[in-house]
N, C-alpha and C positions, 0 to 999 in steps of 0.2 A: 504494500500500500504506500502510495506516495503522499497522499493528503486525504483528510477527512474533515467534513463540516457537519455541525449539528448532530453529534453522536452517531454518525454513520449514514445520515440521510443522503449525503452527497459524498462520493468517493472518487478518487483518481487512482487507478491501479496500473502498475507496470506489468505488461504481459511478458512472459519469458521469451528469450530469444529462440528457444526450441519451438514454441508455439508460432512465433513469427515465421520461422523457417519452414515449418510444416504447412502453414497457410500458403506461403509463397510457392512451395513445391507441389502442392496438391493438384491432381488432375481435375480441372474445372468441370469436366463432364460428370465426375462422381459426386459433385455437390448436390445434384438433384436428389439422389438417393439419401444422402446425409440429411438434407432438408426435410424430406418426406418422413424419415425415421424420427428426427428431432421433433417435428410437429406432432407426430403421433405419440410421443413419449408423455409421461405423466408429470413433466416439469411445468406445464402450462395449465392455468385454471381453465382457459378457453383455448382450444387448439388454434394456432395461427395458420395462415395460408402458407403452404410450403414454398410458393413462388416468392413470397416476401422474404422468407429465410434464405432462399437461393440468392436473391439480390443482396442481402446483407453479407452472406458468405463471400460472394464475388467481390464486393467492395472491400471487405476485410483482406482478401487475398491480394487485391490490387494495392492496398496500403502496405501490406507486407512486402510485396515486390519492391515498391519504392523505398521502403525503410532499409531493405538489404542493399539496394543500389547506392543509397546515400550513407550507409553505415549508421542508421538510426534505430532506435527502439520503438516499440508500440506501446501506447497507453490507452486505457479505457476509462471514460468518464461515466459514472453510474449515479443516477438519481432515483431514489425510492420514496 
């Protein structure tokens, strides 16, 4: 964790370099299956649209590609 506000209502997390590298190297075609399985899991109160998850994963993979190219890390801003 990089930063926390209001007892954890807002967090900034540093993602591991191995997660960054895995996102960057993933076969983009496989993300549809990952998204379908993730949407069907019990982690969501209401199952999301797998297409939305695919979009998110593709954007995350694009960010990971850029981070590796420039020698950067990835961070995640979470608001609950």
